[in-house]
N, C-alpha and C positions, 0 to 999 in steps of 0.2 A: 024580701024574705029575711027573716031574722035566723041566725044560726043559734043553736042551743048547745050548751056544753054537755056533750054527751060522752061519758067516760066509756062506752061501749067501743068507741073508736080507737081508744088506746090499747095497744098490744105490749103486754108485759107480764110480770109475775102477778099472781093472784094478790099478794100483798099491796104491790104498787097499784094494781086495779083498785082495789078497796079505797086507797088514798085518793086516786083519781076521781072516784066516785063521790068522796067527802068534798073535794074542791068543786065538783060539778054542783053540789047542793049550795055552796058558799056563792058561786057565780050567779045561780039562779035567784039567790035571795037579794042579791045586790043589782042584778041586772036591770038597766034603765035608770038607775039612780046617778044623777050627776055627782061626780068627784068620788065614785066608789071604788076607783081602781086601786087606791091604797089600801082601803080596807080589805079588799078581795086579796091583794098580793100578801099583806100581812097574815091573814087567815090561812092562805095557801102555804105560806112558808111555815107557819105553826103546824100545819098537818104534815106537810111533806119533808120539812126540815131545811130546805133550801128550793131555789127557783131555777132549775136548769132550763136551757133554751126549749125544750119539749113542753114544760109545764107553761112558760111564758106564752109559747103558741097556743096551748090548750086554752088559757086564759083569755088571749086575744080573740080566738076564735068564738069562745063562749059568750064574751062581752060585745062582739061585732066591733071592734076597734083594731086598728092596725098594729101588727107585732112591734113596729118601731116605737109606738107609745108606751107599750108594756116595757119593753127592753130599755127605753129611755129612763123610766122611772126606776126600774130595778137597778141601773148603772148609776143614777145620780144619788140615791139615798143609800148611805153607808149601812143602814140597818139591813137592807137586803142583800142577799148573796146568791149568786148564780152557782157556786160551788158547793159540793158535799162537805159538810163540817164534821169535825171530831165531836166526841162526847164533851170534851174540855177545850177551852180556848186559852192559849198561852199567848200573852203580850210582853214582849220585852220592851221597856221604855228606851228611847233613843233620843230623848231630849237631851239638851246640852250637858246639864248635870250628870244624868246617867251614862251618858256616852263617854264622858272624860274619866268617869270613875269605873269603867269597865264593862260598859253595855255591849261594846263589840265582841268582847270575849264571851259574854253570855250567849250572844247569838251564835257564834261559833260552836259553843258547847251544846247547845239545843240541836243544831245541825248534826253534831256528831253523836250526841246521846240518843236522839230518837230518829236519826236518818230521815229527817224531813226538811225540806227547803221552806223558805220563807213564803208565806201565803199557802203553804200545802197543808196536807192532812197525813198522818201516819197511816201506814197500810192496815193497821189494826182498828183504825177509827177512833182511836182513844184521844188523840190530840190534833188541833188545829193550831199552826204556829203564825203569829203575825208580829208585825213591828208596830210599836205605838210611838207617835211623835212626842207625846207628853201625857203622862197619867196624873200629873199634879201631885207628885210625891217626890219633890225634888230633894228634900232633906233626908230622904231614905234612900237615895242613890247608892249604887244601881238598884232599881226596882224591877220587879217582875210581877205581873198579874196574871193569875190563873182563875178563870171565870171571874168571880167579883172579889176574889181574895187577892191582897197586896202583900208581897214579900219583900222586906226591906234589906239592903246591904248584901244583896246576893253574889255569890261568888260562884265560879264553874264547879267548885268542889262541893258546894251546898246543893246544886241542882238535882243530882240524882235522888236525894233524900227528899226533896220537896215534890219532884215529880212522882216519886213512889206512893205519895199521899193520895194521888188522883188516879192511879192505875187499878184496874179491877183486882179484887182480892184473890180471884181463882189463879192469877199468874204468881207463881212462886217467886220469881225475881223480884217482883215489886215488894213483897214482904220482906225479904232479905236486905234489899236497899233501904227501905223505910227505918229498919232497926239500926242500921249503921250510920244513917245521914243525920245532919244537924237540922232542926226545926227552925224556921224563920220566926 
């Protein structure tokens, strides 16, 4: 007997229910196709934003595969994330050049400025903060990457101005900080 991905079995907000319905359609589209798990996970993450354990179980049930198979793929590939992510991703390079030129001070400054731990997301959902082992910008050290933008020779004093560029304009603090900050 084959299980079908039925979003009706998910109990959550109407908005999340609609997202589960979309993922159920993706599962049905690929169900029975060899090697389709990565495609399903990719599309599910595009729809839902991340792959929490509940979504992984939903996919496993819908595709008639063990949860361990789904979780194994999610944990193996760095593209997939089981954690809710912010609107913007900040990566502070901690490669050798960046580290010796002040990368650790940048990590501390982000913890202090945003109140977020490494691999965490700010309470307002604006930023996810990660450490990068190397972003390939050694000559620009210390470097910070926000989404696809690379900032060179960043100091803790420059951070508020850079971060303000990515904060929602409705927030008055972001506008004030952007005016007083150095652009990279």
